[in-house]
C-alpha positions in Angstrom: 0.0 0.0 0.0 1.4 3.4 -0.9 2.5 5.5 2.0 2.3 9.3 1.9 5.2 11.6 2.6 3.5 13.8 5.2 4.2 17.2 6.6 6.3 15.9 9.5 8.5 14.1 6.9 8.9 17.2 4.8 9.9 19.2 7.9 12.5 16.7 8.8 13.7 16.4 5.2 14.0 20.2 4.8 15.5 21.0 8.2 18.1 18.3 8.4 18.7 18.1 4.7 19.4 21.9 4.4 21.4 22.2 7.7 23.5 19.2 6.7 24.2 20.6 3.3 25.1 24.0 4.7 27.6 22.3 7.0 29.0 20.3 4.0 29.2 23.5 1.9 31.1 25.3 4.6 33.5 22.4 4.8 33.9 22.1 1.0 34.1 25.8 0.3 34.9 28.0 3.4 37.2 25.6 5.2 39.3 25.7 2.0 39.0 29.5 1.8 39.8 29.8 5.6 43.0 27.8 5.1 44.0 29.7 1.9 43.4 33.2 3.4 44.3 32.9 7.0 46.9 30.2 7.3 48.7 29.8 3.9 47.7 30.1 0.2 48.5 26.5 -0.3 46.3 24.5 -2.7 48.1 21.3 -1.9 46.7 21.4 1.7 43.3 22.3 0.3 43.5 19.2 -1.9 44.7 17.0 0.9 41.8 18.1 3.1 39.3 17.2 0.5 40.9 13.8 -0.2 41.2 12.8 3.5 37.7 13.9 4.2 36.4 11.7 1.4 38.2 8.7 2.7 37.0 9.2 6.3 33.4 9.9 5.1 33.3 6.7 3.2 34.7 4.5 6.0 32.5 6.1 8.6 29.3 5.8 6.5 30.1 2.1 5.8 30.2 1.4 9.6 27.5 3.8 10.7 25.0 2.8 8.0 25.4 -0.9 8.9 25.1 0.0 12.6 21.9 1.9 12.0 20.4 -1.3 10.5 21.7 -3.4 13.4 20.2 -1.1 16.0 17.1 -0.5 13.9 17.5 3.2 14.9 18.3 6.1 12.5 16.8 8.7 14.9 19.5 8.5 17.5 22.4 8.6 15.1 20.9 11.6 13.2 20.1 13.6 16.4 23.2 13.0 18.5 25.4 13.1 15.4 24.2 16.6 14.5 24.7 17.7 18.1 28.4 16.7 18.1 28.9 17.8 14.5 28.1 21.3 15.5 30.8 21.3 18.2 33.4 20.2 15.8 32.5 22.9 13.3 32.8 25.5 16.0 36.2 24.2 17.0 37.6 24.6 13.5 37.5 28.4 13.8 39.8 28.3 16.8 42.7 27.1 14.7 45.5 29.6 13.9 49.2 29.5 13.3 49.7 31.9 16.2 47.7 29.8 18.6 49.5 26.6 17.6 52.8 28.3 17.9 52.0 29.5 21.5 50.7 26.0 22.5 53.6 24.0 21.0 56.5 26.4 21.4 57.3 26.3 17.7 57.9 29.2 15.3 58.1 29.8 11.5 57.7 27.0 9.1 57.4 24.3 11.8 54.5 26.1 13.4 52.9 26.5 10.0 53.4 22.8 9.2 51.8 21.7 12.5 48.9 24.1 11.9 48.3 22.8 8.3 48.3 19.2 9.7 45.9 20.2 12.5 43.3 21.6 10.0 43.4 18.4 8.1 42.9 16.3 11.2 40.1 18.7 12.5 38.3 18.4 9.2 38.4 14.6 9.4 37.0 14.6 12.9 34.2 16.9 11.8 33.6 14.5 8.9 33.2 11.5 11.3 30.2 13.0 13.0 28.8 14.6 9.8 28.9 11.4 7.9 27.4 9.3 10.7 24.5 11.7 11.0 23.9 12.9 7.5 25.5 10.5 4.9 24.6 7.3 6.8 21.6 7.7 9.1 19.7 10.6 7.4 20.1 9.1 3.9 18.8 5.7 5.1 15.9 7.5 6.9 14.9 9.1 3.6 15.1 5.8 1.7 13.0 4.2 4.5 10.3 6.8 4.3 9.9 7.3 0.5 8.4 5.2 -2.2 9.0 5.0 -6.0 5.8 6.8 -6.9 7.0 10.1 -5.5 10.7 9.6 -5.0 11.6 11.8 -8.0 9.8 14.7 -6.4 11.5 14.2 -3.0 14.9 13.7 -4.7 14.5 16.9 -6.7 14.0 18.8 -3.5 17.0 17.0 -1.9 19.1 17.8 -4.9 18.2 21.5 -4.7 19.2 21.8 -1.1 22.9 21.6 -1.8 22.5 24.5 -4.2 20.5 26.5 -1.7 23.2 25.8 0.9 25.8 26.9 -1.6 23.8 30.1 -2.2 23.6 30.8 1.6 27.3 29.9 2.1 28.9 31.6 -0.9 26.8 34.7 -0.5 25.6 35.4 3.0 28.5 33.7 4.7 30.9 35.8 2.7 29.3 38.9 4.2 29.4 37.3 7.7 33.1 36.6 7.4 33.7 40.2 6.6 31.6 41.2 9.6 32.5 38.7 12.4 35.4 36.8 10.9 35.9 33.0 10.4 36.0 32.3 14.1 32.6 33.9 14.6 31.1 32.3 11.5 32.1 28.8 12.5 30.9 29.3 16.1 27.5 30.6 14.9 27.1 27.7 12.4 28.2 25.1 15.0 25.6 26.3 17.5 22.9 26.1 14.8 23.8 22.6 13.8 23.9 21.4 17.4 20.4 23.0 18.0 19.1 21.2 15.0 20.3 17.9 16.6 18.6 18.8 19.8 15.3 19.4 18.0 15.7 16.0 16.2 15.6 14.1 19.5 12.0 15.1 19.8 11.0 15.5 16.1 12.4 12.5 14.2 10.7 9.2 14.3 11.8 6.0 12.5 9.4 4.2 10.2 7.2 1.8 12.0 8.4 -1.1 9.9 12.1 -0.5 10.6 13.5 -3.4 12.6 16.9 -4.5 13.8 18.6 -6.5 11.1 22.1 -7.9 10.4 25.4 -7.5 12.2 28.5 -5.3 11.7 29.8 -8.1 9.4 27.2 -6.8 7.0 29.6 -4.0 6.1 30.8 -6.4 3.4 27.2 -6.8 2.2 27.5 -4.4 -0.7 30.7 -5.9 -2.0 29.4 -9.5 -2.2 29.4 -10.8 -5.8 25.9 -12.3 -5.4 24.5 -8.9 -4.3 26.2 -7.1 -7.2 24.8 -9.7 -9.7 21.3 -9.4 -8.2 21.3 -5.5 -8.4 23.1 -4.5 -11.6 21.0 -1.3 -12.1 22.0 -0.1 -8.6 25.7 -0.5 -9.2 25.6 0.9 -12.7 23.8 4.0 -11.3 26.6 4.3 -8.7 29.2 4.1 -11.5 27.5 7.1 -13.2 27.4 8.9 -9.9 31.1 8.3 -9.5 32.0 9.8 -12.9 29.7 12.8 -12.2 31.3 13.3 -8.8 34.8 13.2 -10.2 33.8 15.9 -12.8 32.4 18.1 -10.0 35.4 17.7 -7.7 37.8 18.7 -10.4 36.6 22.3 -10.1 34.3 22.6 -7.1 36.9 22.8 -4.2 38.6 25.7 -6.1 35.5 27.6 -7.4 35.3 30.5 -5.0 39.1 30.8 -4.8 39.1 31.0 -8.7 36.4 33.7 -8.8 38.3 35.8 -6.2 41.8 35.3 -7.5 41.7 34.6 -11.3 38.5 36.5 -12.2 39.1 39.2 -9.5 35.4 39.2 -8.3 34.7 40.8 -5.0 32.7 39.0 -2.3 29.5 40.9 -3.4 30.2 40.2 -7.1 30.7 36.4 -6.8 27.8 36.2 -4.4 25.5 37.8 -6.9 26.7 35.7 -9.8 26.6 32.5 -7.8 23.3 33.3 -6.2 21.5 34.2 -9.4 22.7 31.1 -11.2 21.7 28.9 -8.2 18.2 30.4 -7.8 17.4 30.1 -11.5 18.8 26.6 -11.7 16.8 25.5 -8.7 13.6 26.9 -10.1 14.1 25.0 -13.3 14.8 21.8 -11.5 11.9 21.9 -9.1 9.7 21.9 -12.2 11.7 19.1 -13.8 11.7 17.0 -10.7 7.9 16.5 -10.9 8.2 15.8 -14.6 10.9 13.1 -14.0 8.4 10.9 -12.0 6.3 10.6 -15.2 9.2 10.0 -17.6 12.1 7.7 -18.1 14.7 8.9 -15.6 17.5 7.1 -17.4 16.6 8.7 -20.7 16.6 12.2 -19.1 20.2 11.6 -17.9 21.4 12.2 -21.5 20.0 15.7 -21.6 21.1 16.5 -18.1 24.7 15.4 -18.9 24.8 17.5 -22.0 23.5 20.6 -20.2 26.1 20.3 -17.4 29.0 19.8 -19.9 27.9 22.8 -22.0 27.8 25.0 -18.8 31.2 23.9 -17.8 32.6 24.6 -21.2 31.0 28.1 -21.1 32.7 28.7 -17.7 36.0 27.8 -19.2 35.5 30.3 -22.1 34.3 33.1 -19.7 37.8 34.2 -18.6 38.7 37.4 -20.6 37.0 40.8 -21.0 35.8 43.6 -18.8 34.5 42.9 -15.3 30.9 43.5 -16.4 31.2 41.1 -19.3 32.9 38.4 -17.1 30.1 38.7 -14.5 27.5 38.3 -17.2 29.1 35.4 -19.1 30.4 33.5 -16.1 26.9 33.9 -14.5 25.1 32.6 -17.6 27.4 29.7 -18.0 27.1 29.0 -14.3 23.3 28.9 -14.6 23.5 26.3 -17.4 26.0 24.2 -15.5 24.1 24.3 -12.3 20.8 23.4 -14.1 22.5 20.2 -15.4 24.3 19.6 -12.1 21.1 19.6 -10.1 19.2 17.5 -12.6 21.9 14.8 -12.8 22.1 14.7 -9.0 18.3 14.4 -8.7 17.9 11.7 -11.4 20.8 9.6 -10.1 19.6 10.0 -6.5 16.1 8.9 -7.4 17.4 5.9 -9.4 19.7 4.8 -6.6 16.8 4.8 -4.1 14.6 3.0 -6.7 17.1 0.2 -7.1 18.2 -0.1 -3.4 17.0 -3.4 -1.9 14.3 -2.4 0.6 15.9 -4.3 3.6 19.4 -3.1 3.0 19.2 0.7 2.9 21.6 1.2 5.8 24.1 -1.5 4.7 24.4 0.0 1.2 25.1 3.6 2.3 28.8 2.9 2.6 28.9 1.4 -1.0 27.1 4.5 -2.2 29.7 6.7 -0.5 32.5 5.0 -2.3 31.1 6.2 -5.6 29.5 9.4 -4.4 32.3 10.6 -2.1 35.5 8.5 -1.9 36.4 8.2 -5.6 35.3 11.8 -6.5 37.0 13.4 -3.5 40.2 11.6 -4.0 40.5 11.5 -7.8 38.7 14.8 -8.7 40.9 17.2 -6.6 44.0 15.3 -7.7 43.1 16.0 -11.3 42.1 19.6 -10.5 45.2 20.4 -8.5 47.5 18.8 -11.1 45.9 21.2 -13.7 46.4 24.2 -11.4 50.0 23.2 -10.7 50.8 22.7 -14.4 49.3 26.1 -15.3 51.3 27.7 -12.4 49.3 31.0 -12.5 50.9 33.0 -9.6 49.0 34.4 -6.7 48.1 38.1 -7.4 50.1 40.6 -5.5 47.8 41.7 -2.7 49.9 44.8 -1.9 52.2 43.3 0.7 55.9 42.8 0.2 55.5 39.5 2.1 52.8 38.1 -0.1 53.6 34.5 -1.2 53.4 35.4 -4.9 55.1 32.1 -5.9 52.0 30.2 -4.9 49.7 29.2 -7.7 45.9 29.8 -8.1 43.1 27.8 -9.8 43.3 27.8 -13.6 40.4 28.0 -16.1 41.3 24.6 -17.6 39.7 22.9 -14.5 36.3 23.6 -16.1 37.3 22.3 -19.5 38.5 19.0 -18.1 35.4 18.9 -15.8 33.3 19.1 -19.0 35.2 16.3 -20.7 34.8 14.0 -17.7 31.1 14.8 -17.4 30.6 13.5 -21.0 32.0 10.1 -19.9 28.6 9.5 -18.3 27.2 9.1 -21.8 29.3 5.9 -22.1 27.6 4.3 -19.1 23.9 5.5 -19.5 23.2 3.0 -22.4 24.2 0.1 -20.2 21.9 1.2 -17.5 19.0 1.6 -19.9 19.6 -1.9 -21.2 19.7 -3.4 -17.7 16.5 -1.6 -16.6 14.6 -2.7 -19.7 15.5 -6.3 -19.0 14.4 -6.0 -15.4 11.1 -4.5 -16.4 
């Protein structure tokens, strides 16, 4: 019997989905900017942070997802996970080279090296609790409480949330940094995330049919050959997500730094460009999300892939001209890219939930993370940073004799390579269509 996605479900989805995405956006964008601007303009450390976070997120989700099945309890992991997650975000703003130097009795390059190592470790600790609460438990909760008849609509909303979070983070948080600094921003966000967790203790309820199942040995469930053979559509969709994720991670960790350094946008300018592109892209995709429930999701992936690749190619081309022209062209290309970006995310997300075995939602979250997070966050930044290093575009002189002008900044080619990798999805989509036709 079909089960409605009610008002309480929507409230939980929007609150925890949005707050979680804001936290991830801050980690993916402002933790990077925080390190680049306040500790050292070092893209190697930014890359290492992204890669280590991806590894930790995958391992933690694999364990926590299986644990949520074993306990038959998503609620506790979501609520308490968000509570502690907020504390770790607040702590990140306390890190500085001066504070580390005072605590360790070191100076100069040694103090800087310890500080850079500490930010990587602190980011990983934050990821432990974020992945437990959001990637593992919350995602399993959504799968538990949705059905195929309306999953495309729910997934379209979920796929818009990261963009809304990026809008809030890239725009509003940029203003906040100028007003209260990074320390104040991370403290404020940390308190908000923890309050969200406290609300969840009373608000969240697990689905009545959720029961304790399996053991921690089930962490290997998604890697068993028999499971892979029985669920080919699920794993093919994950492969598509992996390619999509690599394409995104080639440019996404460096996007704001690129706009500020290479294009020379101010905080207000990149906030307006980013914000307009996100709002328009989100509006388009909310409409398309409802349409996708009535159409062939796999077929729509062709169009979504093409739109995203065209947008990225446009962002690569929008690199010369007056400031006004750059704002217009980069914003237009960004809108096209984000429209495809959200639609691919929504379609793949809905397909993964459609093809997830009903009794194994928690067990398979870790497998999903390997393709959605681990591979993209290790391989994507590695490709992106290799491009940046090869281009060796120097850090602009910011007016100080001590500016580290030998450090390099993101290069336009990250968008071109991102577009090329995006098109690789077109190789996998026909195989998914063939498998789904056989199953139907």
